[in-house]
C-alpha positions, 0 to 999 in steps of 0.5 A, a space after each residue: 533527543 526529543 521527537 515531535 511528529 505533527 500533521 500540518 497544511 501548507 499555505 497557498 504559496 507552498 510554505 509550512 509554518 511551524 511553531 515547535 516547543 523546545 525543552 530548553 530556552 535559548 539553546 542551540 538545537 539541531 532540527 531535522 525536518 522530513 516532509 512527507 505527503 499524506 495520501 488520501 485513503 482512496 488511493 487504492 487502485 481500481 481494477 481498471 487501473 490494474 488492467 482489468 476491463 470495466 465490469 469484469 468482476 461483476 460479470 464473472 463472479 458466481 458465473 460458473 455453472 456445473 461441476 469442477 472436474 480435474 483432468 487425468 494428470 498422467 502416470 507418476 514417474 517411477 524412480 529407483 528405491 532408496 536402500 
């Protein structure tokens, strides 16, 4: 079995024309074709597409002023000691 991978572009009618070299002339071959679209690099969703309001990160990044202060968490539960 020989695997050939290539990128191609369909024509105006939606056809892809392939000319694939075969190792054996005049041989009967099984051919499997998988068509998978090549996604453009810019398909990463924007923050707005993810549900964030426009400009949210630009407006809030670095906006914290003051000290972080952890509030009292309560008393720990007292458990029985293992023997």
